[in-house]
N, CA, C, O and the ligand as a Tripos MOL2 file, in Angstrom:
@<TRIPOS>MOLECULE
protein
  293   291    74     0     0
PROTEIN
NO_CHARGES

@<TRIPOS>ATOM
      1 N           3.1900   22.3870   -0.1460 N.3       1 MET1
      2 CA          3.9600   21.3130   -0.3700 C.3       1 MET1
      3 C           4.2350   20.3260    1.2150 C.2       1 MET1
      4 O           4.0620   19.1170    1.3720 O.2       1 MET1
      5 N           4.5670   21.0450    1.9190 N.am      2 ALA2
      6 CA          4.7960   20.7440    3.3560 C.3       2 ALA2
      7 C           3.6270   20.0140    3.9160 C.2       2 ALA2
      8 O           3.7390   18.9300    4.4880 O.2       2 ALA2
      9 N           2.3510   20.7240    3.7110 N.am      3 VAL3
     10 CA          1.3430   20.2190    4.1640 C.3       3 VAL3
     11 C           1.0150   18.9580    3.6130 C.2       3 VAL3
     12 O           0.5580   18.1210    4.3910 O.2       3 VAL3
     13 N           1.1870   18.6070    2.2110 N.am      4 ALA4
     14 CA          0.8970   17.3470    1.4960 C.3       4 ALA4
     15 C           1.7410   16.3560    2.1590 C.2       4 ALA4
     16 O           1.2880   15.2530    2.4650 O.2       4 ALA4
     17 N           3.1240   16.7500    2.4300 N.am      5 ARG5
     18 CA          3.9120   15.5600    2.9640 C.3       5 ARG5
     19 C           3.4110   15.4730    4.4190 C.2       5 ARG5
     20 O           3.3160   14.3240    4.8520 O.2       5 ARG5
     21 N           3.0890   16.4270    5.2120 N.am      6 ALA6
     22 CA          2.6590   16.1090    6.3410 C.3       6 ALA6
     23 C           1.3970   15.0980    6.3900 C.2       6 ALA6
     24 O           1.3300   14.1000    7.1060 O.2       6 ALA6
     25 N           0.3750   15.5710    5.4550 N.am      7 THR7
     26 CA         -0.6710   14.5350    5.3760 C.3       7 THR7
     27 C          -0.2260   13.2810    5.1500 C.2       7 THR7
     28 O          -0.6430   12.3760    5.8720 O.2       7 THR7
     29 N           0.7000   13.0130    4.1040 N.am      8 LEU8
     30 CA          1.0910   11.5340    3.7680 C.3       8 LEU8
     31 C           1.8000   11.0580    5.0510 C.2       8 LEU8
     32 O           1.5800    9.9050    5.4220 O.2       8 LEU8
     33 N           2.5750   11.7890    5.7110 N.am      9 ALA9
     34 CA          2.9320   11.1780    6.9100 C.3       9 ALA9
     35 C           1.9610   10.6490    8.0050 C.2       9 ALA9
     36 O           2.0920    9.5980    8.6310 O.2       9 ALA9
     37 N           0.8750   11.6470    8.1330 N.am     10 LEU10
     38 CA         -0.0450   11.2650    9.0920 C.3      10 LEU10
     39 C          -0.8980   10.1400    8.6210 C.2      10 LEU10
     40 O          -1.1870    9.2840    9.4570 O.2      10 LEU10
     41 N          -1.3760   10.0070    7.3180 N.am     11 HIS11
     42 CA         -2.4190    8.9130    6.9890 C.3      11 HIS11
     43 C          -1.3910    7.9010    6.3280 C.2      11 HIS11
     44 O          -0.9210    7.9640    5.1920 O.2      11 HIS11
     45 N          -1.1910    7.0910    7.1710 N.am     12 VAL12
     46 CA         -0.5970    5.7570    7.0310 C.3      12 VAL12
     47 C          -1.2160    4.7060    7.5110 C.2      12 VAL12
     48 O          -1.9300    4.8340    8.5060 O.2      12 VAL12
     49 N          -1.0540    3.4890    6.8950 N.am     13 PRO13
     50 CA         -2.0530    2.2740    7.2140 C.3      13 PRO13
     51 C          -1.3640    1.7650    8.4460 C.2      13 PRO13
     52 O          -0.1520    1.7420    8.6570 O.2      13 PRO13
     53 N          -2.5370    1.2800    9.3820 N.am     14 ASP14
     54 CA         -2.1690    0.7450   10.5860 C.3      14 ASP14
     55 C          -1.4460   -0.5570   10.2820 C.2      14 ASP14
     56 O          -1.8450   -1.2430    9.3410 O.2      14 ASP14
     57 N          -0.4710   -0.9200   10.9730 N.am     15 ARG15
     58 CA          0.3100   -2.0980   10.5990 C.3      15 ARG15
     59 C          -0.4240   -3.3530   10.7520 C.2      15 ARG15
     60 O          -0.2510   -4.2730    9.9510 O.2      15 ARG15
     61 N          -1.1710   -3.4350   11.6580 N.am     16 GLU16
     62 CA         -2.2780   -4.5150   12.0270 C.3      16 GLU16
     63 C          -3.6850   -4.7150   11.1730 C.2      16 GLU16
     64 O          -4.0700   -5.8300   10.8230 O.2      16 GLU16
     65 N          -4.3230   -3.6230   10.9130 N.am     17 THR17
     66 CA         -5.6970   -3.6330   10.4810 C.3      17 THR17
     67 C          -5.4430   -3.3300    8.9010 C.2      17 THR17
     68 O          -6.0840   -3.9200    8.0310 O.2      17 THR17
     69 N          -4.4460   -2.3550    8.6120 N.am     18 GLY18
     70 CA         -4.3480   -2.0540    7.1470 C.3      18 GLY18
     71 C          -5.0530   -0.4990    6.8560 C.2      18 GLY18
     72 O          -4.9020    0.1420    5.8160 O.2      18 GLY18
     73 N          -5.7750   -0.1150    7.9270 N.am     19 LEU19
     74 CA         -6.7190    1.0720    8.0230 C.3      19 LEU19
     75 C          -5.7400    2.1810    8.0150 C.2      19 LEU19
     76 O          -4.6060    2.0150    8.4650 O.2      19 LEU19
     77 N          -6.2100    3.5100    7.4290 N.am     20 CYS20
     78 CA         -5.4860    4.7100    7.7590 C.3      20 CYS20
     79 C          -5.5720    4.9800    9.2050 C.2      20 CYS20
     80 O          -6.7000    4.8780    9.6880 O.2      20 CYS20
     81 N          -4.6620    5.2840    9.9430 N.am     21 VAL21
     82 CA         -4.6800    5.6060   11.3900 C.3      21 VAL21
     83 C          -5.3170    6.7810   11.4960 C.2      21 VAL21
     84 O          -5.8740    6.9860   12.5750 O.2      21 VAL21
     85 N          -5.4070    7.8520   10.4230 N.am     22 ALA22
     86 CA         -5.9240    9.2070   10.7790 C.3      22 ALA22
     87 C          -7.3820    9.0970   10.4350 C.2      22 ALA22
     88 O          -8.1610    9.6720   11.1950 O.2      22 ALA22
     89 N          -7.8330    8.4930    9.4790 N.am     23 CYS23
     90 CA         -9.1670    8.5950    9.1790 C.3      23 CYS23
     91 C          -9.9700    7.2550    9.1440 C.2      23 CYS23
     92 O         -11.1600    7.1670    8.8450 O.2      23 CYS23
     93 N          -9.1160    6.1880    9.5060 N.am     24 LEU24
     94 CA         -9.6610    4.8960    9.6600 C.3      24 LEU24
     95 C         -10.3660    4.4320    8.4720 C.2      24 LEU24
     96 O         -11.4040    3.8010    8.6710 O.2      24 LEU24
     97 N          -9.9530    4.6510    7.1640 N.am     25 ALA25
     98 CA        -10.3230    4.3800    5.8330 C.3      25 ALA25
     99 C          -9.5600    3.4680    5.3870 C.2      25 ALA25
    100 O          -8.3450    3.6020    5.5360 O.2      25 ALA25
    101 N         -10.1700    2.1480    4.6320 N.am     26 ALA26
    102 CA         -8.9850    1.3790    4.0440 C.3      26 ALA26
    103 C          -8.3450    1.6760    2.9140 C.2      26 ALA26
    104 O          -8.8390    2.3690    2.0250 O.2      26 ALA26
    105 N          -7.2550    1.1880    2.8820 N.am     27 GLY27
    106 CA         -6.4520    1.4170    1.6990 C.3      27 GLY27
    107 C          -6.0440    3.0540    1.5780 C.2      27 GLY27
    108 O          -6.0650    3.8290    2.5340 O.2      27 GLY27
    109 N          -5.6890    3.3900    0.2720 N.am     28 PRO28
    110 CA         -5.3810    4.8950    0.1020 C.3      28 PRO28
    111 C          -6.5080    5.8270    0.2640 C.2      28 PRO28
    112 O          -7.2650    6.1120   -0.6640 O.2      28 PRO28
    113 N          -6.6170    6.3520    1.5940 N.am     29 CYS29
    114 CA         -7.6680    7.1360    1.8450 C.3      29 CYS29
    115 C          -7.7060    8.6220    1.2320 C.2      29 CYS29
    116 O          -6.6610    9.0680    0.7570 O.2      29 CYS29
    117 N          -8.7030    9.2900    1.2270 N.am     30 GLU30
    118 CA         -8.7230   10.4210    0.4450 C.3      30 GLU30
    119 C          -7.5800   11.4740    0.5960 C.2      30 GLU30
    120 O          -6.8290   11.7410   -0.3430 O.2      30 GLU30
    121 N          -7.4920   12.0330    1.7750 N.am     31 PRO31
    122 CA         -6.4950   13.0200    2.1630 C.3      31 PRO31
    123 C          -5.2570   12.5050    1.4500 C.2      31 PRO31
    124 O          -4.6960   13.1750    0.5830 O.2      31 PRO31
    125 N          -4.8050   11.2040    1.8620 N.am     32 ALA32
    126 CA         -3.3350   10.7580    1.3300 C.3      32 ALA32
    127 C          -3.3360   10.8350   -0.2100 C.2      32 ALA32
    128 O          -2.3040   11.1210   -0.8180 O.2      32 ALA32
    129 N          -4.5920   10.5590   -0.8860 N.am     33 ASN33
    130 CA         -4.5550   10.4160   -2.3530 C.3      33 ASN33
    131 C          -4.3620   11.8310   -2.8090 C.2      33 ASN33
    132 O          -3.4680   12.0860   -3.6160 O.2      33 ASN33
    133 N          -5.2520   12.8850   -2.2780 N.am     34 ASP34
    134 CA         -5.0970   14.2190   -2.4520 C.3      34 ASP34
    135 C          -3.8430   14.7180   -2.4350 C.2      34 ASP34
    136 O          -3.4950   15.4760   -3.3400 O.2      34 ASP34
    137 N          -3.0330   14.3950   -1.4770 N.am     35 ALA35
    138 CA         -1.6270   14.8250   -1.1780 C.3      35 ALA35
    139 C          -0.7470   14.0480   -2.2430 C.2      35 ALA35
    140 O           0.2810   14.6320   -2.5860 O.2      35 ALA35
    141 N          -0.9560   13.0520   -2.7040 N.am     36 VAL36
    142 CA         -0.0300   12.4930   -3.5260 C.3      36 VAL36
    143 C          -0.4120   13.1170   -4.9460 C.2      36 VAL36
    144 O           0.4610   13.4620   -5.7420 O.2      36 VAL36
    145 N          -1.6230   13.2240   -5.1760 N.am     37 ASN37
    146 CA         -1.9250   13.9820   -6.5450 C.3      37 ASN37
    147 C          -1.2480   15.3310   -6.5600 C.2      37 ASN37
    148 O          -0.6390   15.7170   -7.5570 O.2      37 ASN37
    149 N          -1.3510   16.0360   -5.4780 N.am     38 LEU38
    150 CA         -0.7650   17.5260   -5.3160 C.3      38 LEU38
    151 C           0.7540   17.1920   -5.8180 C.2      38 LEU38
    152 O           1.0820   17.5850   -6.9380 O.2      38 LEU38
    153 N           1.6360   16.5110   -5.0510 N.am     39 LEU39
    154 CA          3.0970   16.3590   -5.3550 C.3      39 LEU39
    155 C           3.2560   15.9490   -6.7130 C.2      39 LEU39
    156 O           4.0530   16.5180   -7.4590 O.2      39 LEU39
    157 N           2.5600   15.0190   -7.0620 N.am     40 VAL40
    158 CA          2.8800   14.3250   -8.2580 C.3      40 VAL40
    159 C           2.5660   15.7210   -9.4390 C.2      40 VAL40
    160 O           3.2610   15.9420  -10.4310 O.2      40 VAL40
    161 N           1.5790   16.3800   -9.0880 N.am     41 GLY41
    162 CA          1.0460   17.2490  -10.0670 C.3      41 GLY41
    163 C           1.9560   18.4010  -10.1670 C.2      41 GLY41
    164 O           1.8810   19.1600  -11.1330 O.2      41 GLY41
    165 N           2.9560   18.6030   -9.0630 N.am     42 LEU42
    166 CA          3.8580   19.6540   -8.8790 C.3      42 LEU42
    167 C           5.2210   19.1300   -9.5370 C.2      42 LEU42
    168 O           6.2240   19.8280   -9.6820 O.2      42 LEU42
    169 N           5.0920   17.7570   -9.9190 N.am     43 GLY43
    170 CA          6.3210   17.1370  -10.3980 C.3      43 GLY43
    171 C           7.2110   16.9630   -9.2850 C.2      43 GLY43
    172 O           8.4240   17.0080   -9.4890 O.2      43 GLY43
    173 N           6.7680   16.7770   -8.1710 N.am     44 LEU44
    174 CA          7.7390   16.5300   -6.8960 C.3      44 LEU44
    175 C           8.0180   15.1320   -6.5300 C.2      44 LEU44
    176 O           7.0130   14.4220   -6.5490 O.2      44 LEU44
    177 N           9.0910   14.5640   -6.2100 N.am     45 PRO45
    178 CA          8.9060   13.2930   -5.7230 C.3      45 PRO45
    179 C           8.3970   12.9510   -4.5250 C.2      45 PRO45
    180 O           8.7280   13.5430   -3.4980 O.2      45 PRO45
    181 N           7.4520   11.8560   -4.5470 N.am     46 VAL46
    182 CA          6.7890   11.6830   -3.2650 C.3      46 VAL46
    183 C           7.4540   10.2970   -2.6240 C.2      46 VAL46
    184 O           7.5450    9.2420   -3.2520 O.2      46 VAL46
    185 N           7.8540   10.4780   -1.3950 N.am     47 CYS47
    186 CA          8.6220    9.4380   -0.7650 C.3      47 CYS47
    187 C           7.7980    8.7880    0.4670 C.2      47 CYS47
    188 O           7.6650    9.2130    1.6150 O.2      47 CYS47
    189 N           7.3940    7.8630   -0.0180 N.am     48 PRO48
    190 CA          6.4790    7.1160    1.4640 C.3      48 PRO48
    191 C           7.1570    6.5700    2.2220 C.2      48 PRO48
    192 O           8.1070    5.9440    1.7520 O.2      48 PRO48
    193 N           6.9940    6.5770    3.4100 N.am     49 PRO49
    194 CA          7.7990    6.2660    4.4630 C.3      49 PRO49
    195 C           8.1560    4.9390    4.3730 C.2      49 PRO49
    196 O           7.2530    4.1290    4.1670 O.2      49 PRO49
    197 N           9.4320    4.5030    4.5010 N.am     50 VAL50
    198 CA          9.9950    3.2330    4.0990 C.3      50 VAL50
    199 C          10.2240    2.3260    5.3970 C.2      50 VAL50
    200 O          10.8200    1.2520    5.3260 O.2      50 VAL50
    201 N           9.7040    2.8410    6.5870 N.am     51 THR51
    202 CA          9.8700    2.2190    7.5320 C.3      51 THR51
    203 C           8.6760    1.1910    7.9780 C.2      51 THR51
    204 O           8.6650    0.3640    8.8900 O.2      51 THR51
    205 N           7.7350    1.5110    7.0740 N.am     52 ARG52
    206 CA          6.5330    0.7870    7.1860 C.3      52 ARG52
    207 C           6.5120   -0.6530    6.5420 C.2      52 ARG52
    208 O           7.4690   -1.0490    5.8770 O.2      52 ARG52
    209 N           5.5970   -1.2810    6.7230 N.am     53 ARG53
    210 CA          5.4000   -2.7020    6.1980 C.3      53 ARG53
    211 C           5.0740   -2.8930    4.6900 C.2      53 ARG53
    212 O           5.2450   -1.9410    3.9280 O.2      53 ARG53
    213 N           4.6260   -4.0470    4.2410 N.am     54 MET54
    214 CA          4.4160   -4.2110    2.7460 C.3      54 MET54
    215 C           3.0850   -3.5500    2.5400 C.2      54 MET54
    216 O           2.7950   -3.3320    1.3640 O.2      54 MET54
    217 N           2.2400   -3.1970    3.4380 N.am     55 SER55
    218 CA          1.0930   -2.7230    2.9470 C.3      55 SER55
    219 C           1.2950   -1.1660    2.2520 C.2      55 SER55
    220 O           0.5700   -0.6370    1.4090 O.2      55 SER55
    221 N           2.4140   -0.6670    2.8380 N.am     56 TRP56
    222 CA          2.8520    0.7800    2.0990 C.3      56 TRP56
    223 C           3.0440    0.4480    0.5340 C.2      56 TRP56
    224 O           2.4540    0.9720   -0.4110 O.2      56 TRP56
    225 N           3.9490   -0.4840    0.5110 N.am     57 ARG57
    226 CA          4.5320   -0.8610   -0.9200 C.3      57 ARG57
    227 C           3.4730   -1.2650   -1.6530 C.2      57 ARG57
    228 O           3.4120   -0.6820   -2.7350 O.2      57 ARG57
    229 N           2.5420   -2.1230   -1.4390 N.am     58 ASN58
    230 CA          1.2380   -2.1930   -2.2100 C.3      58 ASN58
    231 C           0.5560   -1.2790   -2.5320 C.2      58 ASN58
    232 O           0.2190   -1.1120   -3.7050 O.2      58 ASN58
    233 N           0.1150   -0.2860   -1.3120 N.am     59 TRP59
    234 CA         -0.4540    1.1560   -1.6300 C.3      59 TRP59
    235 C           0.1040    1.7680   -2.4620 C.2      59 TRP59
    236 O          -0.5880    2.2220   -3.3740 O.2      59 TRP59
    237 N           1.5560    2.0100   -2.4650 N.am     60 TRP60
    238 CA          2.1920    2.9230   -3.2900 C.3      60 TRP60
    239 C           2.1400    2.1940   -4.7770 C.2      60 TRP60
    240 O           1.9760    2.9040   -5.7700 O.2      60 TRP60
    241 N           2.2580    1.0180   -4.8840 N.am     61 HIS61
    242 CA          2.1500    0.3230   -6.2640 C.3      61 HIS61
    243 C           0.9890    0.6410   -7.0280 C.2      61 HIS61
    244 O           0.9700    0.9890   -8.2080 O.2      61 HIS61
    245 N          -0.1250    0.4690   -6.1380 N.am     62 ARG62
    246 CA         -1.6000    0.7590   -6.5900 C.3      62 ARG62
    247 C          -1.5920    2.2590   -7.1000 C.2      62 ARG62
    248 O          -2.2300    2.5750   -8.1040 O.2      62 ARG62
    249 N          -0.8340    3.1860   -6.3600 N.am     63 VAL63
    250 CA         -0.8860    4.6120   -6.6820 C.3      63 VAL63
    251 C          -0.3510    4.7290   -8.2130 C.2      63 VAL63
    252 O          -0.9880    5.1720   -9.1690 O.2      63 VAL63
    253 N           1.1460    4.1580   -8.2070 N.am     64 ARG64
    254 CA          1.9650    4.2140   -9.3870 C.3      64 ARG64
    255 C           1.2510    3.7620  -10.4730 C.2      64 ARG64
    256 O           1.2320    4.4360  -11.5030 O.2      64 ARG64
    257 N           0.5190    2.4670  -10.3730 N.am     65 ARG65
    258 CA         -0.2170    1.8320  -11.4880 C.3      65 ARG65
    259 C          -1.3280    2.8330  -12.0080 C.2      65 ARG65
    260 O          -1.5010    2.9190  -13.2230 O.2      65 ARG65
    261 N          -2.0450    3.5500  -11.1840 N.am     66 ARG66
    262 CA         -3.0560    4.5830  -11.2410 C.3      66 ARG66
    263 C          -2.5610    5.5610  -12.1570 C.2      66 ARG66
    264 O          -3.1720    5.7720  -13.2050 O.2      66 ARG66
    265 N          -1.3610    6.2730  -11.8250 N.am     67 PHE67
    266 CA         -0.7360    7.2500  -12.3910 C.3      67 PHE67
    267 C          -0.3620    6.7790  -13.8700 C.2      67 PHE67
    268 O          -0.6570    7.4870  -14.8330 O.2      67 PHE67
    269 N           0.2030    5.7310  -13.9940 N.am     68 ALA68
    270 CA          0.6250    5.2470  -15.2030 C.3      68 ALA68
    271 C          -0.3170    4.8000  -16.0490 C.2      68 ALA68
    272 O           0.0070    4.7780  -17.2370 O.2      68 ALA68
    273 N          -1.6500    4.3510  -15.6920 N.am     69 GLY69
    274 CA         -2.6820    4.1190  -16.6270 C.3      69 GLY69
    275 C          -3.8480    5.0590  -16.8510 C.2      69 GLY69
    276 O          -4.8510    4.7950  -17.5140 O.2      69 GLY69
    277 N          -3.5570    6.3190  -16.1400 N.am     70 GLY70
    278 CA         -4.3110    7.3540  -16.0760 C.3      70 GLY70
    279 C          -5.5180    7.1970  -15.0860 C.2      70 GLY70
    280 O          -5.6400    6.1050  -14.5300 O.2      70 GLY70
    281 N          -6.2620    8.0200  -14.8650 N.am     71 PRO71
    282 CA         -7.2780    8.0580  -13.8800 C.3      71 PRO71
    283 C          -8.3060    6.7700  -14.2210 C.2      71 PRO71
    284 O          -8.7530    6.4720  -15.3290 O.2      71 PRO71
    285 N          -8.5630    6.0560  -12.8610 N.am     72 GLN72
    286 CA         -9.3410    4.9950  -13.1160 C.3      72 GLN72
    287 C         -10.3620    4.8540  -11.8810 C.2      72 GLN72
    288 O         -10.5000    3.8500  -11.1820 O.2      72 GLN72
    289 N         -11.0570    6.0950  -11.7590 N.am     73 LEU73
    290 CA        -11.9470    6.0850  -10.6750 C.3      73 LEU73
    291 C         -13.1780    5.7400  -11.1230 C.2      73 LEU73
    292 O         -14.1240    5.6670  -10.3380 O.2      73 LEU73
    293 ZN         -6.3430    8.9300    5.9470 Zn       74 ZN74
@<TRIPOS>BOND
     1     1     2 1
     2     2     3 1
     3     3     4 2
     4     3     5 am
     5     5     6 1
     6     6     7 1
     7     7     8 2
     8     7     9 am
     9     9    10 1
    10    10    11 1
    11    11    12 2
    12    11    13 am
    13    13    14 1
    14    14    15 1
    15    15    16 2
    16    15    17 am
    17    17    18 1
    18    18    19 1
    19    19    20 2
    20    19    21 am
    21    21    22 1
    22    22    23 1
    23    23    24 2
    24    23    25 am
    25    25    26 1
    26    26    27 1
    27    27    28 2
    28    27    29 am
    29    29    30 1
    30    30    31 1
    31    31    32 2
    32    31    33 am
    33    33    34 1
    34    34    35 1
    35    35    36 2
    36    35    37 am
    37    37    38 1
    38    38    39 1
    39    39    40 2
    40    39    41 am
    41    41    42 1
    42    42    43 1
    43    43    44 2
    44    43    45 am
    45    45    46 1
    46    46    47 1
    47    47    48 2
    48    47    49 am
    49    49    50 1
    50    50    51 1
    51    51    52 2
    52    51    53 am
    53    53    54 1
    54    54    55 1
    55    55    56 2
    56    55    57 am
    57    57    58 1
    58    58    59 1
    59    59    60 2
    60    59    61 am
    61    61    62 1
    62    62    63 1
    63    63    64 2
    64    63    65 am
    65    65    66 1
    66    66    67 1
    67    67    68 2
    68    67    69 am
    69    69    70 1
    70    70    71 1
    71    71    72 2
    72    71    73 am
    73    73    74 1
    74    74    75 1
    75    75    76 2
    76    75    77 am
    77    77    78 1
    78    78    79 1
    79    79    80 2
    80    79    81 am
    81    81    82 1
    82    82    83 1
    83    83    84 2
    84    83    85 am
    85    85    86 1
    86    86    87 1
    87    87    88 2
    88    87    89 am
    89    89    90 1
    90    90    91 1
    91    91    92 2
    92    91    93 am
    93    93    94 1
    94    94    95 1
    95    95    96 2
    96    95    97 am
    97    97    98 1
    98    98    99 1
    99    99   100 2
   100    99   101 am
   101   101   102 1
   102   102   103 1
   103   103   104 2
   104   103   105 am
   105   105   106 1
   106   106   107 1
   107   107   108 2
   108   107   109 am
   109   109   110 1
   110   110   111 1
   111   111   112 2
   112   111   113 am
   113   113   114 1
   114   114   115 1
   115   115   116 2
   116   115   117 am
   117   117   118 1
   118   118   119 1
   119   119   120 2
   120   119   121 am
   121   121   122 1
   122   122   123 1
   123   123   124 2
   124   123   125 am
   125   125   126 1
   126   126   127 1
   127   127   128 2
   128   127   129 am
   129   129   130 1
   130   130   131 1
   131   131   132 2
   132   131   133 am
   133   133   134 1
   134   134   135 1
   135   135   136 2
   136   135   137 am
   137   137   138 1
   138   138   139 1
   139   139   140 2
   140   139   141 am
   141   141   142 1
   142   142   143 1
   143   143   144 2
   144   143   145 am
   145   145   146 1
   146   146   147 1
   147   147   148 2
   148   147   149 am
   149   149   150 1
   150   150   151 1
   151   151   152 2
   152   151   153 am
   153   153   154 1
   154   154   155 1
   155   155   156 2
   156   155   157 am
   157   157   158 1
   158   158   159 1
   159   159   160 2
   160   159   161 am
   161   161   162 1
   162   162   163 1
   163   163   164 2
   164   163   165 am
   165   165   166 1
   166   166   167 1
   167   167   168 2
   168   167   169 am
   169   169   170 1
   170   170   171 1
   171   171   172 2
   172   171   173 am
   173   173   174 1
   174   174   175 1
   175   175   176 2
   176   175   177 am
   177   177   178 1
   178   178   179 1
   179   179   180 2
   180   179   181 am
   181   181   182 1
   182   182   183 1
   183   183   184 2
   184   183   185 am
   185   185   186 1
   186   186   187 1
   187   187   188 2
   188   187   189 am
   189   189   190 1
   190   190   191 1
   191   191   192 2
   192   191   193 am
   193   193   194 1
   194   194   195 1
   195   195   196 2
   196   195   197 am
   197   197   198 1
   198   198   199 1
   199   199   200 2
   200   199   201 am
   201   201   202 1
   202   202   203 1
   203   203   204 2
   204   203   205 am
   205   205   206 1
   206   206   207 1
   207   207   208 2
   208   207   209 am
   209   209   210 1
   210   210   211 1
   211   211   212 2
   212   211   213 am
   213   213   214 1
   214   214   215 1
   215   215   216 2
   216   215   217 am
   217   217   218 1
   218   218   219 1
   219   219   220 2
   220   219   221 am
   221   221   222 1
   222   222   223 1
   223   223   224 2
   224   223   225 am
   225   225   226 1
   226   226   227 1
   227   227   228 2
   228   227   229 am
   229   229   230 1
   230   230   231 1
   231   231   232 2
   232   231   233 am
   233   233   234 1
   234   234   235 1
   235   235   236 2
   236   235   237 am
   237   237   238 1
   238   238   239 1
   239   239   240 2
   240   239   241 am
   241   241   242 1
   242   242   243 1
   243   243   244 2
   244   243   245 am
   245   245   246 1
   246   246   247 1
   247   247   248 2
   248   247   249 am
   249   249   250 1
   250   250   251 1
   251   251   252 2
   252   251   253 am
   253   253   254 1
   254   254   255 1
   255   255   256 2
   256   255   257 am
   257   257   258 1
   258   258   259 1
   259   259   260 2
   260   259   261 am
   261   261   262 1
   262   262   263 1
   263   263   264 2
   264   263   265 am
   265   265   266 1
   266   266   267 1
   267   267   268 2
   268   267   269 am
   269   269   270 1
   270   270   271 1
   271   271   272 2
   272   271   273 am
   273   273   274 1
   274   274   275 1
   275   275   276 2
   276   275   277 am
   277   277   278 1
   278   278   279 1
   279   279   280 2
   280   279   281 am
   281   281   282 1
   282   282   283 1
   283   283   284 2
   284   283   285 am
   285   285   286 1
   286   286   287 1
   287   287   288 2
   288   287   289 am
   289   289   290 1
   290   290   291 1
   291   291   292 2
@<TRIPOS>SUBSTRUCTURE
     1 MET1         2 RESIDUE 1 A MET
     2 ALA2         6 RESIDUE 1 A ALA
     3 VAL3        10 RESIDUE 1 A VAL
     4 ALA4        14 RESIDUE 1 A ALA
     5 ARG5        18 RESIDUE 1 A ARG
     6 ALA6        22 RESIDUE 1 A ALA
     7 THR7        26 RESIDUE 1 A THR
     8 LEU8        30 RESIDUE 1 A LEU
     9 ALA9        34 RESIDUE 1 A ALA
    10 LEU10       38 RESIDUE 1 A LEU
    11 HIS11       42 RESIDUE 1 A HIS
    12 VAL12       46 RESIDUE 1 A VAL
    13 PRO13       50 RESIDUE 1 A PRO
    14 ASP14       54 RESIDUE 1 A ASP
    15 ARG15       58 RESIDUE 1 A ARG
    16 GLU16       62 RESIDUE 1 A GLU
    17 THR17       66 RESIDUE 1 A THR
    18 GLY18       70 RESIDUE 1 A GLY
    19 LEU19       74 RESIDUE 1 A LEU
    20 CYS20       78 RESIDUE 1 A CYS
    21 VAL21       82 RESIDUE 1 A VAL
    22 ALA22       86 RESIDUE 1 A ALA
    23 CYS23       90 RESIDUE 1 A CYS
    24 LEU24       94 RESIDUE 1 A LEU
    25 ALA25       98 RESIDUE 1 A ALA
    26 ALA26      102 RESIDUE 1 A ALA
    27 GLY27      106 RESIDUE 1 A GLY
    28 PRO28      110 RESIDUE 1 A PRO
    29 CYS29      114 RESIDUE 1 A CYS
    30 GLU30      118 RESIDUE 1 A GLU
    31 PRO31      122 RESIDUE 1 A PRO
    32 ALA32      126 RESIDUE 1 A ALA
    33 ASN33      130 RESIDUE 1 A ASN
    34 ASP34      134 RESIDUE 1 A ASP
    35 ALA35      138 RESIDUE 1 A ALA
    36 VAL36      142 RESIDUE 1 A VAL
    37 ASN37      146 RESIDUE 1 A ASN
    38 LEU38      150 RESIDUE 1 A LEU
    39 LEU39      154 RESIDUE 1 A LEU
    40 VAL40      158 RESIDUE 1 A VAL
    41 GLY41      162 RESIDUE 1 A GLY
    42 LEU42      166 RESIDUE 1 A LEU
    43 GLY43      170 RESIDUE 1 A GLY
    44 LEU44      174 RESIDUE 1 A LEU
    45 PRO45      178 RESIDUE 1 A PRO
    46 VAL46      182 RESIDUE 1 A VAL
    47 CYS47      186 RESIDUE 1 A CYS
    48 PRO48      190 RESIDUE 1 A PRO
    49 PRO49      194 RESIDUE 1 A PRO
    50 VAL50      198 RESIDUE 1 A VAL
    51 THR51      202 RESIDUE 1 A THR
    52 ARG52      206 RESIDUE 1 A ARG
    53 ARG53      210 RESIDUE 1 A ARG
    54 MET54      214 RESIDUE 1 A MET
    55 SER55      218 RESIDUE 1 A SER
    56 TRP56      222 RESIDUE 1 A TRP
    57 ARG57      226 RESIDUE 1 A ARG
    58 ASN58      230 RESIDUE 1 A ASN
    59 TRP59      234 RESIDUE 1 A TRP
    60 TRP60      238 RESIDUE 1 A TRP
    61 HIS61      242 RESIDUE 1 A HIS
    62 ARG62      246 RESIDUE 1 A ARG
    63 VAL63      250 RESIDUE 1 A VAL
    64 ARG64      254 RESIDUE 1 A ARG
    65 ARG65      258 RESIDUE 1 A ARG
    66 ARG66      262 RESIDUE 1 A ARG
    67 PHE67      266 RESIDUE 1 A PHE
    68 ALA68      270 RESIDUE 1 A ALA
    69 GLY69      274 RESIDUE 1 A GLY
    70 GLY70      278 RESIDUE 1 A GLY
    71 PRO71      282 RESIDUE 1 A PRO
    72 GLN72      286 RESIDUE 1 A GLN
    73 LEU73      290 RESIDUE 1 A LEU
    74 ZN74       293 GROUP 0 **** ****
């Protein structure tokens, strides 16, 4: 779990480009997605960094929608 949280803390969108600063992927990158999946799967609350800008809120909104509507990959 600590690893998942650390992963989420590392894989955050750059405030200018919107790309993940760790793997330079656009939007919710795979490592961050896996970490969220793990935390949600364990029934733990996921706390995205609130210091970031709207990109994080948008990202989180999409993740929440995905979980609410089931897998849509
Ligand atoms: Zn990443």
